[in-house]
C-alpha positions as CSV (number, residue, x, y, z in Angstrom):
1,X,0.0,0.0,0.0
2,X,1.2,3.5,-0.7
3,X,0.2,6.7,0.9
4,X,0.5,9.8,-1.3
5,X,0.2,12.8,1.1
6,X,0.6,16.5,0.4
7,X,1.2,16.3,-3.4
8,X,-0.4,18.3,-6.1
9,X,-2.9,16.4,-8.3
10,X,-0.7,15.8,-11.2
11,X,2.1,14.3,-9.1
12,X,-0.4,12.3,-7.2
13,X,-1.7,10.8,-10.4
14,X,1.9,10.1,-11.7
15,X,2.8,8.3,-8.4
16,X,-0.6,6.3,-8.5
17,X,0.4,5.0,-12.0
18,X,3.9,4.2,-10.7
19,X,2.4,2.2,-7.8
20,X,-0.1,0.4,-10.1
21,X,2.7,-0.4,-12.6
22,X,4.7,-2.0,-9.8
23,X,1.8,-4.1,-8.8
24,X,0.7,-2.1,-5.7
25,X,-3.0,-2.1,-5.8
26,X,-3.9,-0.1,-2.6
27,X,-3.4,3.7,-2.9
28,X,-4.4,6.1,-0.1
29,X,-4.6,9.9,-0.6
30,X,-4.9,11.6,2.8
31,X,-7.3,14.5,3.2
32,X,-6.1,16.0,6.4
33,X,-7.0,19.5,5.0
34,X,-9.3,20.8,2.2
35,X,-6.5,21.6,-0.1
36,X,-5.8,17.9,-0.4
37,X,-9.2,17.0,-1.9
38,X,-8.2,17.9,-5.5
39,X,-5.5,15.4,-5.3
40,X,-7.9,12.7,-4.1
41,X,-10.4,13.5,-6.9
42,X,-7.7,13.2,-9.5
43,X,-6.4,9.9,-8.0
44,X,-10.0,8.4,-7.9
45,X,-10.5,9.4,-11.6
46,X,-7.2,7.9,-12.6
47,X,-7.9,4.7,-10.6
48,X,-11.3,4.4,-12.4
49,X,-9.6,4.5,-15.7
50,X,-7.2,1.7,-14.8
51,X,-9.7,-0.4,-12.7
52,X,-8.2,0.4,-9.3
53,X,-10.0,1.9,-6.3
54,X,-8.4,4.7,-4.2
55,X,-8.8,5.3,-0.6
56,X,-9.1,8.5,1.4
57,X,-6.7,8.8,4.4
58,X,-6.8,10.8,7.6
59,X,-10.6,10.6,7.6
60,X,-11.6,11.5,11.1
61,X,-15.1,13.1,10.9
62,X,-18.5,12.3,9.6
63,X,-18.3,15.4,7.4
64,X,-15.1,14.0,5.9
65,X,-16.7,10.6,5.3
66,X,-19.7,12.1,3.5
67,X,-17.4,14.2,1.3
68,X,-15.0,11.4,0.3
69,X,-17.9,8.9,-0.2
70,X,-19.4,11.4,-2.8
71,X,-16.0,11.5,-4.5
72,X,-16.2,7.7,-4.9
73,X,-13.4,6.3,-2.8
74,X,-13.1,2.6,-2.3
75,X,-12.1,2.8,1.4
76,X,-11.2,5.2,4.2
77,X,-8.3,5.2,6.7
78,X,-7.9,7.1,10.0
79,X,-5.1,7.6,12.5
80,X,-7.3,6.4,15.3
81,X,-10.4,4.5,16.2
82,X,-13.6,6.5,16.3
83,X,-16.8,4.6,17.0
84,X,-19.0,7.0,15.1
85,X,-16.8,6.9,12.0
86,X,-16.7,3.1,12.1
87,X,-20.6,2.9,12.5
88,X,-21.1,5.3,9.6
89,X,-18.8,3.4,7.3
90,X,-20.5,0.1,8.1
91,X,-24.0,1.6,7.6
92,X,-22.9,2.9,4.2
93,X,-20.9,-0.1,3.1
94,X,-17.6,1.8,2.8
95,X,-14.7,-0.2,4.2
96,X,-12.8,1.8,6.9
97,X,-9.3,1.0,8.3
98,X,-8.9,2.6,11.7
99,X,-5.6,3.2,13.4
100,X,-4.8,1.4,16.6
101,X,-1.9,1.0,19.0
102,X,-3.3,-0.7,22.0
103,X,-5.0,-4.0,22.7
104,X,-8.0,-2.1,23.9
105,X,-8.4,-0.4,20.6
106,X,-7.9,-3.7,18.9
107,X,-10.8,-5.2,21.0
108,X,-13.0,-2.2,20.1
109,X,-12.3,-2.8,16.4
110,X,-13.0,-6.5,16.7
111,X,-16.2,-5.8,18.6
112,X,-17.3,-3.6,15.7
113,X,-16.7,-6.5,13.4
114,X,-13.6,-5.1,11.7
115,X,-11.1,-7.6,10.4
116,X,-8.4,-5.1,9.4
117,X,-6.8,-2.4,11.4
118,X,-3.9,0.0,10.8
119,X,-1.1,-0.2,13.4
120,X,0.0,3.3,13.9
121,X,2.7,4.5,14.2
122,X,4.3,1.2,13.2
123,X,7.9,2.4,13.4
124,X,7.4,3.5,17.0
125,X,5.4,0.4,18.0
126,X,8.1,-1.8,16.5
127,X,8.0,-5.3,15.1
128,X,7.6,-6.9,18.6
129,X,4.3,-5.2,18.8
130,X,3.0,-7.2,15.8
131,X,4.3,-10.5,17.1
132,X,2.8,-9.8,20.5
133,X,-0.6,-8.8,19.1
134,X,-0.8,-12.0,17.0
135,X,-1.1,-14.0,20.3
136,X,-4.5,-12.6,21.5
137,X,-5.7,-11.6,18.1
138,X,-4.5,-14.4,15.7
139,X,-7.0,-13.7,13.0
140,X,-6.7,-9.9,12.9
141,X,-5.1,-8.5,9.8
142,X,-2.8,-5.5,10.4
143,X,-1.4,-2.8,8.2
144,X,1.9,-1.3,9.3
145,X,1.8,2.3,8.7
146,X,4.0,5.3,9.8
147,X,7.7,5.4,9.2
148,X,7.9,2.4,6.9
149,X,10.5,2.1,4.1
150,X,11.3,-0.5,1.5
151,X,14.1,-1.6,3.8
152,X,11.6,-2.4,6.6
153,X,8.9,-4.2,4.5
154,X,10.2,-7.8,5.0
155,X,10.9,-7.2,8.7
156,X,7.3,-6.1,9.5
157,X,5.7,-8.7,7.2
158,X,7.8,-11.4,9.0
159,X,6.6,-10.0,12.4
160,X,2.9,-10.4,11.3
161,X,1.9,-7.3,9.4
162,X,-0.2,-8.4,6.4
163,X,0.4,-5.1,4.5
164,X,3.0,-2.4,4.9
165,X,2.2,1.1,3.9
166,X,4.9,3.2,2.2
167,X,4.9,7.0,2.0
168,X,7.9,8.6,0.3
169,X,9.3,5.4,-1.3
170,X,7.9,6.2,-4.7
171,X,9.7,9.5,-4.8
172,X,13.1,7.8,-4.4
173,X,14.5,5.9,-7.5
174,X,16.6,3.6,-5.3
175,X,13.6,2.6,-3.2
176,X,11.4,2.2,-6.4
177,X,14.1,-0.1,-7.7
178,X,14.2,-2.1,-4.5
179,X,10.4,-2.2,-4.3
180,X,10.2,-3.6,-7.9
181,X,12.7,-6.3,-6.8
182,X,10.6,-7.2,-3.7
183,X,7.3,-7.3,-5.7
184,X,8.8,-8.9,-8.7
């Protein structure tokens, strides 16, 4: 998964295509501020042309959920677990990936019926967190997000992360080359 934060629409679309060409199917465009919405709109349109969905990240309010749902996103992502956001997403059939960092938050996510969570910030939590959480939550699928690089993908996957989210890797030719090797 890639996270394309804070880029203008044209660059966002360019990096979406780079990700899809590498075989990365999950693209998130955070909308932490209104000026990020045009990049999300452009990415959703580009994804529709290529048969890929695009998600909206940093979705923390019901107003944001309504806005990105109208844009046509395939999923939403949040830095934390908000019960109202989860309920709205479920009622509207829009997959939501909440951020968690404690067993209590994971229990709440599971109680809501969520099978996927975002471990955030993964680089601070460390690989031991993923190994430890697999014990009490063996069926939970986690996405490692926050501070991830191509160099840490294998380490976090081996620890139990099902998906690793990369931010700036697509901007770095060396990381793109290494990513292509990992995916290839």
